[in-house]
C-alpha positions in Angstrom: -1.7 -16.6 19.6 -3.5 -13.2 20.2 -1.8 -12.2 23.4 0.5 -9.3 23.5 4.3 -10.1 23.3 6.2 -9.6 26.3 7.9 -6.2 26.9 11.6 -6.0 26.5 13.7 -6.2 29.8 14.5 -3.0 31.4 18.2 -2.0 30.7 20.2 -0.3 33.4 20.3 3.6 33.6 23.8 3.6 32.3 23.1 1.7 29.2 20.2 4.0 28.6 22.3 7.0 29.1 25.0 6.0 26.9 22.6 5.0 24.1 20.4 8.1 24.0 22.7 10.9 25.5 25.0 12.1 22.8 27.2 14.0 25.4 27.9 10.9 27.5 31.6 10.2 27.6 31.4 6.4 27.9 30.1 5.1 24.5 29.0 1.6 25.1 28.7 0.9 21.4 32.5 1.7 21.1 33.5 -0.4 24.0 31.4 -3.4 22.7 33.3 -3.2 19.2 36.6 -4.6 20.9 34.4 -7.4 22.6 33.2 -8.4 19.2 36.7 -8.7 17.8 37.5 -10.9 20.7 34.5 -13.1 20.2 35.0 -13.6 16.5 38.8 -14.3 16.6 39.0 -18.0 16.1 42.5 -18.5 16.9 43.4 -18.5 20.5 46.7 -16.8 20.1 45.2 -14.2 17.7 42.3 -13.6 20.2 44.9 -13.2 22.9 46.5 -10.5 21.0 43.4 -8.9 20.0 42.3 -8.9 23.7 45.6 -7.6 24.9 45.7 -4.9 22.4 42.0 -3.7 22.5 42.1 -3.8 26.4 44.9 -1.7 26.2 43.3 0.7 24.0 40.2 0.6 26.3 42.2 1.3 29.4 44.1 4.3 27.9 40.5 5.6 26.9 39.2 5.0 30.4 42.1 6.5 32.0 41.5 9.7 30.0 37.8 9.4 30.9 38.7 8.9 34.6 41.1 11.8 34.6 38.4 14.1 32.9 35.9 12.9 35.8 38.4 13.1 38.7 37.5 15.5 41.6 39.2 19.0 40.8 42.5 19.8 42.4 42.8 22.5 45.0 43.9 25.2 42.5 41.0 24.1 40.3 38.6 24.3 43.3 39.6 27.9 44.1 38.7 28.9 40.5 35.3 30.1 39.7 33.1 27.0 39.1 31.6 26.6 35.7 27.9 26.2 35.3 27.2 22.5 35.4 25.8 21.0 32.2 22.3 19.6 32.6 21.9 15.9 32.4 18.4 16.2 31.1 17.2 16.6 27.4 14.2 18.6 26.5 11.3 17.2 24.6 8.2 18.8 23.1 6.2 15.6 24.2 6.8 12.6 26.4 4.7 9.6 26.3 5.1 6.8 29.1 2.8 3.9 30.3 2.3 2.8 26.7 2.6 -0.5 24.8 4.5 0.8 21.6 4.9 -1.7 18.7 7.6 0.0 16.9 8.0 -2.0 13.6 11.7 -1.6 14.3 13.3 -5.1 14.0 16.2 -4.1 16.5 13.6 -3.0 19.2 10.1 -4.2 18.4 8.6 -3.0 21.6 9.0 -0.2 23.8 7.3 1.6 26.8 8.0 5.2 26.4 9.0 7.8 23.8 9.9 11.4 23.5 9.4 13.8 20.6 11.1 17.1 19.8 10.9 19.2 16.5 8.6 16.6 15.1 11.0 13.6 15.4 11.5 10.9 17.8 14.4 11.5 20.2 13.9 8.7 22.5 12.3 5.4 22.1 12.9 2.7 24.9 11.9 1.6 28.4 10.7 3.6 31.5 14.1 4.1 32.9 15.6 5.8 30.1 12.8 8.3 29.6 13.5 9.9 33.1 16.6 11.7 31.5 13.9 13.8 29.3 12.0 16.7 30.3 9.1 18.2 28.6 6.2 20.7 28.9 3.7 17.9 27.8 4.1 14.5 29.5 1.4 12.0 29.0 0.8 8.5 30.7 -1.1 6.4 28.2 -2.1 3.8 31.0 -1.2 0.8 28.7 -2.8 1.9 25.3 -1.2 0.4 22.2 0.8 2.9 20.1 1.8 1.9 16.4 3.6 3.8 13.7 1.6 5.9 11.3 0.7 3.7 8.4 1.1 3.6 4.8 -1.6 2.5 2.2 0.6 1.4 -0.6 -2.2 1.1 -3.4 -5.2 3.2 -3.1 -7.5 5.5 -5.2 -8.8 8.3 -3.0 -8.7 10.8 -5.8 -11.0 8.7 -7.9 -13.8 8.8 -5.4 -17.0 10.2 -7.1 -15.4 10.7 -10.5 -17.8 8.0 -11.7 -21.5 9.1 -12.0 -23.4 6.0 -12.4 -27.1 5.3 -12.5 -27.5 2.2 -10.4 -29.6 -0.7 -11.5 -30.3 -4.1 -10.1 -31.9 -7.4 -10.9 -31.7 -11.0 -9.8 -32.1 -12.1 -13.4 -31.1 -11.1 -16.8 -34.8 -10.2 -17.4 -35.2 -8.0 -14.3 -31.8 -6.4 -14.7 -32.7 -5.5 -18.3 -36.1 -4.2 -17.2 -34.3 -2.0 -14.7 -32.2 -0.5 -17.6 -35.4 0.2 -19.5 -36.8 1.9 -16.6 -33.9 4.1 -16.0 -33.6 5.2 -19.5 -37.3 6.3 -19.3 -36.7 8.1 -16.1 -33.7 10.0 -17.7 -34.7 11.2 -21.1 -32.2 14.1 -21.2 -29.1 12.2 -20.6 -26.7 11.9 -23.6 -25.1 8.8 -22.0 -27.0 6.2 -19.9 -23.9 5.3 -17.7 -25.0 2.4 -15.7 -23.7 0.1 -12.8 -23.5 -2.9 -12.3 -24.0 -6.1 -14.2 -22.9 -9.5 -12.3 -20.1 -11.0 -14.0 -21.3 -14.6 -13.3 -24.8 -13.7 -15.0 -23.3 -12.7 -18.5 -19.8 -14.3 -18.7 -19.4 -17.9 -19.7 -16.0 -18.9 -20.9 -15.0 -16.6 -23.7 -18.5 -15.6 -24.2 -19.7 -12.3 -22.6 -22.6 -9.8 -23.0 -23.9 -8.8 -26.3 -24.9 -5.4 -27.8 -28.1 -6.8 -29.1 -29.3 -7.6 -25.8 -29.0 -4.1 -25.0 -30.3 -2.8 -28.3 -33.6 -4.7 -27.6 -34.3 -2.6 -24.5 -32.6 0.8 -25.3 -32.0 0.9 -29.2 -31.8 4.7 -29.8 -29.5 5.9 -26.8 -25.8 5.7 -25.8 -25.7 2.9 -23.2 -22.4 2.2 -21.1 -23.0 -0.5 -18.5 -20.2 -1.2 -16.2 -19.5 -4.7 -14.7 -19.4 -5.3 -10.9 -15.6 -5.8 -11.3 -15.1 -2.4 -13.0 -12.6 -4.2 -15.4 -15.0 -4.7 -18.3 -17.9 -2.9 -19.9 -21.2 -3.8 -21.9 -22.0 -1.4 -24.7 -24.9 -1.1 -27.1 -24.6 -0.5 -30.9 -25.3 3.3 -30.4 -22.6 3.6 -28.0 -20.0 1.6 -30.1 -20.8 3.8 -33.1 -20.3 7.0 -31.0 -16.8 5.8 -30.1 -16.1 4.9 -33.7 -15.4 1.3 -32.9 -16.1 -1.2 -35.6 -14.8 -4.4 -37.4 -11.5 -2.4 -38.4 -10.6 -0.9 -35.0 -7.6 -2.5 -33.7 -7.6 -3.6 -30.0 -5.1 -1.7 -27.9 -3.7 -5.0 -26.9 -5.4 -8.1 -28.2 -6.4 -10.6 -25.4 -6.1 -7.9 -22.8 -7.4 -4.4 -23.6 -9.7 -5.4 -26.1 -13.1 -5.4 -27.9 -14.6 -8.9 -27.8 -15.8 -9.9 -31.4 -18.4 -12.2 -33.0 -17.7 -14.7 -35.5 -17.6 -12.0 -38.3 -15.1 -9.9 -36.3 -17.8 -7.3 -35.4 -17.3 -5.7 -31.9 -19.8 -7.8 -29.6 -20.4 -5.1 -27.1 -18.1 -6.6 -24.3 -15.2 -4.2 -24.1 -12.3 -5.3 -21.7 -9.8 -3.2 -19.6 -7.9 -0.4 -21.2 -10.0 -0.5 -24.4 -12.7 0.9 -22.5 -10.8 2.9 -19.8 -9.1 4.9 -22.8 -12.4 6.6 -23.6 -13.3 7.7 -20.1 -11.8 11.2 -19.6 -13.2 12.3 -23.1 -16.5 10.8 -23.0 -17.3 11.3 -19.4 -15.4 14.5 -18.4 -16.4 16.3 -15.4 -17.5 19.8 -16.8 -20.1 21.0 -14.4 -18.8 23.1 -11.7 -21.3 21.6 -9.1 -20.0 18.1 -10.0 -16.5 19.3 -9.7 -17.2 20.7 -6.2 -18.8 17.4 -5.2 -15.8 15.5 -6.4 -13.5 17.7 -4.5 -15.5 17.3 -1.3 -15.6 13.6 -1.7 -11.9 13.5 -2.2 -11.1 15.6 0.9 -13.6 13.4 3.1 -12.0 10.4 1.7 -8.6 11.5 2.8 -9.9 12.5 6.3 -11.2 9.1 6.7 -7.8 7.4 5.8 -6.3 10.0 8.1 -8.7 9.1 10.8 -7.9 5.5 10.4 -4.0 6.3 11.0 -2.6 6.6 7.4 -0.2 9.2 7.2 1.2 8.5 3.7 -0.3 6.6 0.7 0.4 5.7 -2.9 -2.3 6.7 -5.3 -2.3 4.0 -8.0 -3.9 6.0 -10.8 -7.2 7.4 -12.0 -8.1 5.9 -15.5 -7.2 9.0 -17.5 -8.5 11.6 -14.9 -4.8 12.5 -13.6 -5.1 16.2 -14.3 -8.5 16.5 -12.6 -7.6 14.4 -9.6 -4.1 16.1 -9.0 -5.4 19.5 -9.6 -7.9 18.8 -6.7 -5.3 17.3 -4.6 -2.8 20.2 -5.1 -5.7 22.7 -4.3 -6.2 20.8 -0.9 -2.5 21.0 -0.1 -2.5 24.8 -0.8 -5.5 25.3 1.3 -4.0 23.4 4.2 -6.5 20.6 3.9 -4.1 17.7 2.8 -3.9 15.6 6.0 -1.2 13.0 4.8 1.6 12.5 2.3 0.1 11.8 -1.1 2.2 10.0 -3.9 0.7 10.2 -7.3 1.4 8.3 -10.5 0.6 8.0 -14.3 -1.3 5.0 -15.3 -0.4 2.7 -18.3 -3.6 0.9 -19.4 -2.7 0.7 -23.1 0.7 0.1 -24.6 0.4 3.5 -26.3 0.6 5.2 -22.8 3.8 3.8 -21.9 5.5 5.9 -24.6 4.2 9.1 -22.6 4.5 7.9 -19.1 7.9 9.3 -18.1 7.0 12.9 -19.6 3.7 12.7 -18.0 5.0 12.0 -14.6 7.5 14.8 -14.9 4.6 17.2 -16.0 2.4 16.1 -13.1 5.5 17.0 -10.8 6.0 20.4 -12.4 2.4 21.4 -12.3 0.8 19.9 -9.3 3.8 18.7 -6.8 4.1 20.1 -3.4 5.6 19.2 0.0 3.1 16.6 0.5 1.9 15.8 -3.1 4.8 14.1 -4.9 5.3 12.0 -8.1 8.0 9.3 -8.3 6.5 6.5 -9.9 4.7 4.9 -12.8 1.8 2.4 -12.6 1.3 -0.3 -15.3 -1.4 -2.7 -15.8 0.5 -5.8 -16.7 -2.7 -7.9 -17.2 -6.4 -7.8 -16.2 -8.4 -9.9 -14.0 -9.3 -13.8 -14.0 -13.1 -13.0 -14.0 -13.1 -11.7 -17.5 -10.5 -13.9 -18.7 -7.9 -10.9 -19.0 -5.6 -12.1 -16.4 -2.2 -13.6 -17.9 -1.8 -17.2 -16.8 0.8 -19.8 -17.4 -1.7 -22.6 -18.1 -5.0 -22.3 -20.0 -8.1 -21.3 -18.3 -10.2 -24.2 -17.2 -12.5 -25.6 -19.9 -10.2 -23.9 -22.6 -7.3 -26.1 -24.0 -5.4 -23.1 -25.2 -6.3 -19.6 -24.0 -3.9 -18.2 -21.4 -4.3 -14.6 -21.8 -1.5 -12.1 -22.4 0.5 -9.1 -20.8 0.4 -5.5 -21.5 4.0 -5.4 -22.5 6.5 -8.2 -23.4 9.6 -9.1 -21.3 11.6 -6.9 -23.8 9.3 -4.1 -23.7 9.2 -3.9 -20.0 12.9 -4.3 -19.8 13.4 -1.2 -21.9 10.7 0.8 -19.9 12.6 0.0 -16.8 15.8 1.2 -18.1 14.1 4.4 -19.1 12.7 4.7 -15.6 16.3 3.9 -14.2 17.6 6.8 -16.3 15.1 9.2 -14.7 15.2 7.8 -11.3 11.6 6.8 -11.2 9.8 3.7 -9.7 7.2 1.3 -11.0 4.2 -0.2 -9.5 2.7 -3.3 -11.7 -0.8 -4.7 -11.5 -0.1 -8.5 -11.7 -3.2 -10.9 -11.2 -2.1 -13.9 -13.1 1.2 -16.0 -12.7 2.2 -15.2 -16.4 2.1 -11.4 -15.5 4.2 -12.2 -12.3 6.9 -14.2 -14.4 7.0 -11.5 -17.1 7.8 -8.7 -14.5 10.4 -10.8 -13.0 12.1 -11.7 -16.1 12.0 -8.0 -17.2 13.5 -6.9 -14.0 16.3 -9.5 -14.1 17.0 -8.5 -17.7 17.1 -4.8 -17.0 19.3 -5.4 -13.8 21.7 -7.5 -15.9 22.2 -4.4 -18.1 22.1 -1.5 -15.5 24.0 -3.8 -12.8 24.7 -1.9 -9.7 23.3 1.3 -10.9 19.7 -0.2 -11.4 17.5 2.5 -9.6 13.8 1.5 -9.9 12.0 0.0 -6.9 9.7 -2.4 -8.6 6.4 -3.3 -6.8 4.1 -5.9 -7.9 0.4 -5.5 -6.7 -2.1 -8.2 -6.1 0.0 -11.5 -7.0 -3.1 -13.6 -7.0 -1.2 -16.5 -8.5 2.5 -17.1 -8.2 4.4 -20.1 -9.7 6.4 -21.8 -7.1 9.5 -21.5 -9.3 9.1 -17.6 -9.1 8.6 -17.4 -5.3 12.2 -17.2 -4.3 13.1 -14.9 -7.4 11.0 -12.1 -5.8 13.4 -11.6 -3.0 16.5 -12.3 -5.0 15.5 -9.5 -7.5 14.6 -7.1 -4.7 10.9 -6.8 -6.1 8.4 -5.6 -3.6 4.9 -7.2 -3.2 1.8 -5.2 -2.4 -1.3 -7.3 -1.3 -4.9 -6.0 -0.6 -5.5 -8.3 2.4 -9.3 -7.4 2.9 -10.0 -9.3 -0.5 -8.8 -12.5 1.0 -12.0 -13.8 2.6 -14.1 -16.8 1.4 -16.3 -16.1 -1.7 -19.2 -18.2 -2.5 -20.2 -18.8 -6.0 -17.0 -17.3 -7.3 -16.8 -17.3 -11.1 -13.0 -17.1 -10.8 -13.1 -20.6 -9.2 -14.8 -22.0 -12.4 -12.2 -20.2 -14.7 -9.2 -21.2 -12.8 -10.2 -24.6 -11.6 -10.2 -26.0 -8.0 -6.5 -26.6 -7.9 -5.3 -23.2 -8.9 -8.1 -21.3 -7.0 -7.1 -23.0 -3.8 -3.4 -21.4 -4.0 -4.6 -17.9 -4.5 -2.9 -15.1 -2.3 0.3 -16.7 -0.9 0.8 -13.9 1.2 2.6 -15.7 4.1 5.0 -17.6 1.8 6.0 -14.2 0.2 6.5 -12.8 3.6 8.4 -15.6 5.0 10.7 -15.7 1.8 12.2 -12.6 3.0 10.6 -10.2 0.3 9.4 -6.8 1.2 5.6 -6.9 1.6 3.3 -4.0 1.9 -0.5 -3.7 2.2 -3.4 -1.6 0.7 -6.9 -0.8 0.4 -7.3 -0.4 -3.5 -10.8 0.9 -3.0 -12.5 3.9 -4.6 -16.1 2.7 -5.0 -17.8 1.4 -1.9 -20.6 3.8 -1.3 -21.6 3.8 2.5 -19.2 1.1 3.1 -16.2 3.0 1.6 -14.9 3.9 4.9 -14.9 0.4 6.1 -13.2 -0.9 3.0 -10.4 1.6 3.1 -9.7 0.6 6.8 -6.2 -0.8 7.6 -7.9 -2.7 10.5 -10.3 -4.6 8.1 -7.1 -5.6 6.0 -5.5 -6.8 9.2 -8.3 -8.8 10.3 -9.0 -10.5 7.0 -5.2 -10.9 6.3 -5.1 -12.6 9.9 -8.0 -14.8 9.4 -8.4 -15.2 5.8 -12.1 -14.8 6.6 -14.5 -11.8 6.2 -16.1 -10.4 9.3 -18.7 -12.6 10.7 -21.5 -9.9 10.0 -20.7 -10.5 6.4 -20.8 -14.2 6.3 -23.3 -15.8 3.8 -23.4 -19.1 5.8 -23.3 -20.1 9.6 -19.7 -20.8 9.1 -18.0 -19.4 5.9 -14.8 -21.3 6.8 -11.2 -20.1 6.0 -9.9 -19.2 2.5 -7.4 -21.8 1.4 -4.7 -22.3 2.0 -5.2 -21.6 5.6 -1.4 -21.7 6.4 -1.2 -18.5 4.4 -2.7 -16.6 7.3 -0.4 -13.8 8.5 0.6 -12.8 12.1 -0.6 -9.5 13.3 3.0 -8.4 13.6 3.6 -9.0 10.0 0.5 -7.3 9.2 1.6 -4.2 11.1 5.1 -4.2 9.6 3.5 -4.4 6.1 1.4 -1.3 6.8 4.2 0.5 8.4 7.9 -0.2 7.6 7.6 -2.0 4.5 5.0 0.7 3.2 7.6 3.4 3.8 10.3 1.3 1.9 7.9 1.1 -1.0 7.5 4.9 -1.1 11.5 5.2 -0.4 10.8 6.8 2.8 12.1 4.2 5.2 14.9 6.5 6.6 12.1 8.9 7.7 8.8 7.1 8.1 7.4 3.5 8.9 8.8 2.9 12.5 9.2 4.4 15.8 12.8 5.1 16.1 15.1 7.8 17.0 15.8 10.4 14.2 12.5 9.5 12.4 9.5 11.7 11.8 7.1 11.3 14.7 3.9 9.7 13.0 2.2 7.4 15.4 -1.4 6.0 16.2 -2.8 5.6 19.5 -5.4 2.9 19.8 -7.9 2.4 22.6 -8.2 -1.3 21.7 -5.0 -3.5 21.6 -4.9 -5.1 18.0 -3.0 -8.0 19.7 -5.4 -8.6 22.5 -8.8 -8.1 21.1 -10.8 -11.0 19.6 -9.7 -11.8 16.1 -13.2 -11.1 14.6 -13.3 -7.6 16.2 -10.1 -6.3 14.9 -11.9 -4.5 12.0 -13.8 -2.4 14.4 -10.8 -1.0 16.0 -10.5 2.9 15.9 -7.7 5.3 16.8 -8.1 7.5 19.7 -5.3 9.8 18.3 -3.2 10.2 15.1 0.0 12.2 15.1 1.8 13.5 12.1 5.5 14.9 12.6 4.7 15.3 16.3 1.3 17.0 15.8 -2.0 15.6 16.7 -3.9 15.8 13.5 -6.8 13.5 14.4 -8.5 12.8 17.7 -6.7 13.9 20.9 -4.3 12.5 23.5 -5.4 12.2 27.0 -4.8 15.3 29.5 
């Protein structure tokens, strides 16, 4: 299963010359056209006529070629001989002796390549490369080469925006004691912004953490306590008062972006999704110059980490209201020559109100921060939340609840109208979809918008996560041209997962149907979707971790909680390594509308590539996450590591 696929057969020199030398008089592709006509003609008489006609045309063409190539006459021989045209092509870099996985369906594997002016000018076997000369020729001695990768859902700009006080405890009592201790140790902080309370410790069905519990340990200070999922928050009474949230405060989106309430309608202190996120940029603005510089350095280093992994383009899926802060930093890095990859930004919709300003804000970002590498072509929508806090939209009720299914940020009609607006502005859309109701709603809206726009429908719609997909909707994804983005490093076995309780065993065992989506013919891209991580951030954002877990549906053995953690069900959803590399390369480029320039090692495309010392297709499947590139090239320039002498 893990052995390298056989290399393509060597083709004759004539074929390589014809295919790669634009000056060649004999064009094999043209001559093959007539053979195709002969082959597909079903009627024998018709075939004979086609053969006679086509062969006559070929003969006439070859006669001209032969005449042009015949030895000169005696008069021609007495004339001054012209300078012979060189049969060699020049290149800036020639790579031989490589195992090149191209991500090109027409030619998945190659042995050699040539680069000139930042683009691939030859990709093929060892025989064809002999017609190229260059000042720099390198033999990779069998090393694996893959295309530069695309992270289709990332948050590098959000790294170190949050400034938490970290508290821990194995029980509620221990955790609350840690909160009290932190408050005592930081008497001058206006806000006590803490992290992280475990979901399974406080969330039971529709019930979550209560403000009164926090009030008991910190009654007179502002407390904002974030959950381990980063999708819900626990506030004390003082904090709710500061935000102006009371019984009369409407939820931005009831059932999703909401303030949980007690039996009297009073906010309970449990705040979900966008209802909390909408306050971030105002209440926790980065105003201190030292913090701003710290954030900038963290973003710069995170981008370098991604670049060292071999990522040459990424989609930034949003920054919780800190868009100006983040994109100002990324723009500065580009102007300083410190942006090591192509960066595609967006504007997040995490409350329905933000949908009204999304397009104008993307266009403003483009004007104020856009550059050659930093670009803005898409909007990000949170269609639902997560199952762990029961904000994901489901087609069937949560386990243990006979009626509650959650909801979506926009209705089918509202999303349809947004898509038509995006269509007019030539913008794309990425949608966070966890539950099967969210997936269904997006597909219904795309279908409705396409019915109106018909062939003029522009937006490429990408659904991210797709934790649950109803079987009825699986074929619709390809039919509607919707792209699916998965974060494969999430797909390992989780012990004591609260989501299992909320979904029930049957639904839980169908999560992440990645292989089924891939095999349906839909476009599947992959991503890291991580901004937290601390010391583990560099590992979490590694595509090789994603490849390993997507391939095995197991976390690295070093992370296992038992002697054998097993394989996440369904085990037949494990992806091949070829699919994973394609998802991180060619399909990611398609998501970004760069498929004609990026994503595969093909003649004419930009020369982005990654050289790996360890062959992904040969190493032990439990060691893939440890793979590191020895060199990363972007547009023909080595930007990380080095090539052998």
